[in-house]
N, C-alpha and C positions, 0 to 999 in steps of 0.2 A: 668846500665840498660842493660838488655840482648838484642842481636840482633843477629837473625840466619844467616842473610846475609845482609850486608851493603857494598856497591859499593863504597861509598866515605863518608869522614868526612869533614863536612864544619865548619870552626871557624867563627863565627860572624854572628849575625842575624839582620844587618842592610839590607837597600834594596837590596843591592848587594849580600850577602848572601842568603837572602829570595828568590831573582830572581833565583840565583844558584840552590837552593834546588828544586823551581819551574820548572825549564828547566830540570834539571835532572830526576826530577819525570815524567815529560811529556814524557821523552824519554826511560822511562821503568826502570830506577835504583832506588835502594833504597838509599837513603842517611841518614846520622843523622848530624843534626846541633844542634852546641852548641853554647851559649852565657853566658860570664860571668855576664853581669848587670841582675840585678833581676827583671827589668820591661823594657816593651818597653820606649823609649824616647817619651815625649810628646811636642817635639818643632818642629816647622814646617821645620827647617832647608832648605835643596833642595826643591825648588818649583815646578818646572816645568817639565813635562814629553813631550819631543820631539816626533814627528810622528813617527821617524823611530823606537823609542822605542815602540811605540802602535802597529807599524806594527809586531814588534817581539811578543809582549804580546798577539796578536790576536789568534794566534793557539792554545793558552794554555785557551782561553775563557775569558780573563781578560780585554779586551779593553773597552767592554761595560760598566761594571761596573766602571771601571776608569773614563770613561766619564761622567757617570752619577753623580758620586762623585766629580770631579773637576769643573773648570770653563774655559771655551774656550774663549781666546783673539783674538782679530782681528788684531792688529797693534803694533808699536811702533814708538815713536818720540822722537827727540833730540831736546834740545832747549838751546840757549845761547842769553844773552843780551836781553831778553824780548821777542825774537821770536822763531817760529819752524825753525829749520835747515833743518830737514830731516824728513820725514815720511814714515815708511815702512809698507805696507800691508802683513801680517803674515799670508798669507793663500796660498794653492797651490794646483792645480788640479792633481799633481803628485802622490798624497797619497791619498786613502781614509779617513786619518786622517791628512789631509791638514791644521794645526792649533796647536798652542801651548796650552797645557793643564795646567793650575796651579792648582796644587793640594799639600797641604804640605806633607812632607817626613812622618810625624806621620802617615797620611793617607794611604799614598803609602805601608807603613809598615803594617798597619791593614788589606788592601784589600789582601796584599800577603800573611799575616797570616792565613786570613780566608781560603784563597784558599787552603794552604797547609794543614790545619786542615782538611778540606773536602777530601783531598787526603791520610789522615792518618799519615800525618807527623807532629812531635811534636816539637816544639822548646824546648830544655833542657836549661833553665835558671839557672844562679848561678852555671855553669859548666865551669871551665878553663882549657885551654890547659897548662899545667905545661912544657912539653917537648916532644919530639919524636926523633926517630933515624929511618932513613932509612935503610930498607933491599933491597934485590934484587927484592922480589916480594910483598912487603908491606911496610907500615909503622907502626912502634910500638909508640904507643901514651900514655903518662900519663896525666890523667884528675884528676882534683880535683873539687869535688861536695860541695854542699853549708854546709853541715855538716862536712866538713873537711876531710871527707873520700876520698881515691884516687882509681883509675880505671886505669887499663893497657887494652888498646883498641888497636886492630890490624885492619888497613884499607888497602884496595887497594890504596887510592889516598886520599891525604890531602888537602883541598884547604882553603887557607887564605884569607878570605873576612872580616879580624878585624881591618880595618881602618888603619888611619894614623901611629898608633903607635903599627903595627902589631906584635904580638908575633911569629908568623910564620916568619914573613921577619927577625926578630931580630935572631931567631933560626938559620935560614939559612945563616945569616952573609951577607945579600946581602946590598951592600950600597944605601942609600935613597938619590940620590945626587940631589943638587940644592939650592936655596936661599930663603930668606924670602925677601917679598915685603916690601919696606922701610917704608910704611905708615900705622898707625892706622886707624882703621874703626869702625862704629857704625852702628849695625842694630836694627829694631824695628819692630814687627808685631804689628800693631795697626790700630785704626779707623781713617780714615781720612776724614774732611768734608772740602768742599770747590770745586772750579773750577777745577776738575781734572778727564781726561779720565777714566770712569770706567772699560773699556775694552781693554786697552793700557798700555803697558810698557813706562814709562815717563823718560826721563833722562835730567837732567839740568846740563849742563857745567856752572862752575862760577869760577871767579878769583881765589877763596880760595878753590876750589875743586869741586867735583861731587856730585849730589845728584840723586838717582835714587828711582822711585815707581813701585812696581809689584802687580797687583791687586792679592788677594787672594780669596775673596770671593764677590759676588754680593751685599753684605751688607754693602759695603764700608770700607771693610778691605782690608789694603796693607801691604806689606813688604816694609820698607823703608831703604835704605843704604846711607850712605855718609862717606867718608874719613874724617879723623879729624887732617891730618897733619903727619909729621914726627914720627915714633916711637921714643920712650925714650929708652936710655941705662939703664935706672934705674926701670927697670920691667914694668909690665902691667898697665896702667892707671885705675883709679878708676871707678868702675861701672856706667855706664850712666843713666841719669834719663830722665823721660817725658820732663823735661826742656830743658835738652840738646838736645833732638830730636827736640823739637819744634823750638829751635834757629837756628840749620842747615836748617830746613825747610823754617823757615823766612828770613835766608840769602839768600838762594840760588833758592828756589822755586819759583812758578808762583805769589805769594801773595794770601792772602785769605785763607789759609788752615789751619785748626784747629786739633790738634791731640788729641785722646782721648782713654781710655780703652785699655791701652798696655797688650797684652798678653806675650810679650817677649822682653826685651830691653837688649843688650850686645854689649861689644867690641869683635873686633876680628883682628887678624892679618893674610894676605895672605901668605901661603909658597907655592912654587912650586917645587916639588921634584918628583923625578921618579926612579924606578929601570930599570937596563938595561935589565933583563930578567925576564919573567914572569914566568918560569918554572925552576924547578930543578929537575931533576929525576921524583919521583912520587908526587914532591909538588908542587902547583901552587898557584899563587897570582893574586887575581881580586880586582877591585876598589881601595878604597883609601889605601889598603896595598901596592899596585904597583904604584900609581899616587895621588898626589894632587896638586890643581893649583887652579888659581883665579876664584871665583865664574862668573867671568864677561862672558856673553853668556849662562849661565846656564847649562854648558855642563858636570859637573862632575858626578853626580848620573847617569846619561843617560850613558856615557862613562863605567862607572863600570858596568850597568846592560848590556849593550851590550857586556862587556867582559865575562858575564855569559852566555849568548846566544851562543857567539863564542866557548867557550869550552865545552858546554853541549853536542853537537851532536857529537863532536869530540871523548870525552871521554866515551859517551856511545859505539860509535864504538868499541873502543879499548877493553872496558871492556865486550863487548859481543863476542869478538874475530873475529870482521868482519872487524876491521881496524888496520893498522900498527901504532905502538906508535909512533915511532921517527917522521916520516913525518908529522903524524895529530898534536900531542902535540906541536913539535917545531913550527908548523905553527901558532898554538894559539899564543905563545909568539912572532914570528915575526910579525904577522897581528897586535895585540894589542899593542904592543910596538910602532910600528910606528904610529897608531892612537893617542897613548897616547903623543907621542911627538908632532904630530900636535896641538892637543888641548892645550897642555901646551903652546906651542908658541903662539897661536891666542889668548888665553885667556890673556895671558901676554902683547901682543901688545895692546889689547883693555883696560887693566887697565893702562898701561902707558899713552895712549892717553886720558884717562878720568882723570888723575891725573896730567897733565903737568902743572907745576909752573911758567916757563918762559912766560912772557907777549907776547914776540914775538911769541913763538911756540904756545901759546893760540889762539894768532890773526890768525895766519897762519891755524889751526887747524878748527877754527869756519868759515873760510871764503871757505876752500877747501872743508869742509864736504857737504855742500849744491851743490857745482859744482859736485861732485862724486855722491852723490845720486840723481842728476837728470837724471842719467843714468841707464835705465830700466836693462840693463844686469849687472850692479854693484848692483842693488836692489834684483835682483835674486840670484846672487852669494852669498850675505850676507844671504838671507832667506835659500837658500839651504843647506849652511854650518851650520846654526842654527838649522835648521830641521833636519841635519844630513843625508839628502838624498844624498850627494856627498861622504860620506865615501865610500871608495873603498879597494880593497885588490888585486890591480893590481901587486904588485911586491911580492906577497906570493909564497912560493914554491910549493903550491898544486894550482895555477892558470894557465891556459895554453891557447893559441891561436894557431889554426892552421887555418890562415885567409888569404885570399887576401889582397896584400898590398895596394891596392887601394880602397878598401872600408873600411867604418868605422862601426858605430854602437855600441851599448854597447859592452864592451870589457869584457874579463874574469876578475872577480874580483870585477865588478861593480854591484851595487843593481839592481836586476831586476824590470823593472817599471810593475804596474798593468795595465791591459787592458782587455775589454769586450770579451767574447767569447759566442759563441752558438752553441750548439750539433750539429754535422753533421748528425744524426740520427732522433732526436726528435725536435730539435731547441730550447729546454729550454735554458736560459742564464745562463752565469757563469762568472768567471772571471779568470785571472791567478793567483792573490793571492787565490784563493779557490782551485786551482789546486795545488799549491806549500805548502799549509798547511800541507802536508804530512810530517811525522816524518823522511822520507827518502829523499835520492836524488830524484829529479824529471828530467827526461828527456824529453826535448821537441824537436819533430823532425817537422821542417817546410817544406812544400814543396816550389819547384820552381814554375814557370809560368806554366811548362807542368806537372801538378801535377799527372797525371795519370802515367807518366813513373816513378815517383819517389815514390810513394805510397809503392809499395811492397817491393822495397829496404828499405826504412825507416822501415817499418815493421820487416824485416828480422833483420836490425841492433837492433832495440829494443829486440826482442825475443834472441837474442843472448847475449845481455848485461845481460838481467835478468835471463837468464841461467846461465851466468858466475858469477854473483854476486846476488845469489837468495835472496829475501826479501830485498834487500839493495835499490832498487830505483823503482819508478813508472815511467811509459812513457806514453806520449800523442802525438798524431798526430794533428798539426795545420795547416788547409788548408786557402789559401787566400781567400780573400773576393769575388772575382771573380772566384772562383774554378769551373771548369768543373765537378770536383768530388764532388758533394753536398753530396753524400751517399756513403759510403766507403765499398766496399766488403771485409770484414775482413778475411774471409776464415777461417783458425784455429786460427789467432791472435786474442787477447784479448786487442787489442791497442785501447784505446778511442779515438774518432777523434772530432775535434772541427772546426768551422768557426772562422777566424778573420774577424768579419763583417765589421769593420772599417779600416781595414789593418794598425792599429797602431802598433802592436807587429811585423809584419813584417818589417814595417817601421823603427822603433826603433833598430832592431836587423839587418838592411840591408841584410835580407833573400830574396836575388834576386835569389838564386838557393837551392837546397835541403840543409838543415842547421840543424846542432845539436847543441843544448844548454843543457849544463848539469848544473842544478840549485842545489846548496848546501842545506841542511835543514835549514839554517840560510837565504835563500833567495837571496844570491849573486851567480852570475853566476862563476861558477867554472872552466867551459871549453866550448870553441864553436869551432866548426870545419865546414868549408866551402870549398869545396862541403862536403857533409857528408861521413865520412868515420869509417866504424865499428872498424876496427882494431885499427886505432888510439884512437878511443873512449875507447875501452879495456885496450889498454897501459896506457893511462891517470888514469883510474880508479885502475889499478893494481899498480899505483905507491903508493896509500895509503890504499887500501880497500884489503882484503884477497879473492882472487879468489877461488870459490869453485868448478868450473866445466870448 
C-alpha cells in the first residue's frame, strides 16, 4: 500500500496499538497500523477502563461514547466465611470520571477502530512484520501481506504494540524477564442469576482459593474468575465446561447462584514479565509487548493505553522538529518502565494474597483485612491506585521543581487535578481540564495575594516563553478567588485570564505567591516554579524542546 508520508508504523491492532494510532493522529502525525490477525477478537478479555484512562481519552472526543457503551459500577466487596469483610466505594470527586467503567475489550477495540476510520486511518489486517533493520534516520521494515507478497517499507519510527509474543521485541533481542504464577485459573463470561450485587465487583476468599465476579452488563452478565490450584507440569488442563464453573461458584460463592448462557469459558495462567527498556533507538515497545502481569486490579490494558498517551506527544514533538529526541524518548522508557514495575509488583501482591493456601495465613488475612479496610485513608489509597490517579512521574528526567522547601502542593510529575474556573472577563465557566485539553504544553501562571503587582510580570513571562517556543505552548493567567484584579488589563498581551472561584487550584498547588505550573500534553505537571522565574522556565523547556527564538 503506497504512503506518501508516514511518521510511524504501529505493529498490532489491539487496544494499545489502536490507542497509539489515535493519540498520534490527534497530535497531527500520520501513522500506519498493521495486524496479522484476519479479524478483530470477539473475546471480552480486559474489562475495565479506569478514570485516568478516560481523562486521557477525553481530548480525543472518545470518553462520552465509551461511557454510553460501558457499565458504571459503584463499589467492590470482599467476602470470607459467609460475611463481608471489606466494602469499597469506587467513586471519586477527584475526577470528572470518578468511577470504574466496565466495557469488554472487543467493544473498546470497536470504538477505537471506528474513531480511527473517521480520522482516515485504516487497519491493515493480515499484514505481518517479517523483519526490520534500524538505520540512522529510519527503520527499514519487511512486511508480508495475506497473498504472500512482501513489501519493503521505510518508516521514521517503529512501535511494537504486538502483545506478549511481540515480534518487535524478539527482533530487538530484549529479555522479557519474570516468572509464571504457580496456579491455573478459569474464567467465564456468563449469565449469573441469584443474590449478587449487579453494580459491584464481588470477591470471595475461600480455603480452596478465590472467586471473583465482575459485572459486564446490566442484564446479569458477569466475568467469573477462579483459581483452580497448582499448575501441572504436564501441559495445559482440559478446557473447562459450564459445570466446572458452576462447581467453583457453588464451592466458594454466597450460595444460590446459577450460571447459564456462557459466551466464553477458558483456562489461563498468569505470567509476570517485563522488559527493562521500552525503547531501543527508533523502535519503541508498548503494552503487553513490554509488560504482562496478573489481571488483579484490572490494570493491564489501561497501563498499555497510558503507555501510548505518554509516548504520542513526545514522538510528535520530535517528528515535527520541535523536540529533542534523546531526552524526550528516553523519558518515555524511564517513566513508563517505572510504572510497569509498580503495576507488576502490586498486581502480584494482590494475587498472592488471594491465593493463600496456608490456613494460618488465610486466618490472618481474613481478620486483618476488615481492620485495615475500616480506615478511610486506606480505602482512599486503594481507590486512587486502582483509578490510577496516583500515578506520577516525579523521578522523570524531564520533571523539575524550583520550589520553597517548606511548602508542598502537587509536585512536578504529578497528575494535575481538575478545578472549576470562571473567565475574568465575562464570567463564563470552565475547568482546568478544559484548558489543558490543548495538544501543546499549557503554562498556568498563578498570582499571589497582591495580584496587581504580579500580573504584568507573569504576562511578560508568558510572552517570552511563547516567543522562544512558538506554537509549542498555550498560557493562562489564574487569579485568586478574592482577587482585587477581577478584570485584567491585557495591554498587548493575549493571555487569557481566569478566576479560581473556590480557591481549590491555588490550595492544591500551594500557590501562596506568584507561581508557574507547566502542564505536559498528557496532563502531568512537568515543571513548577515559585516564585515565578521566567529564565528558569526557559532553561527547563530548552532541556527537551527546540528553541526557535
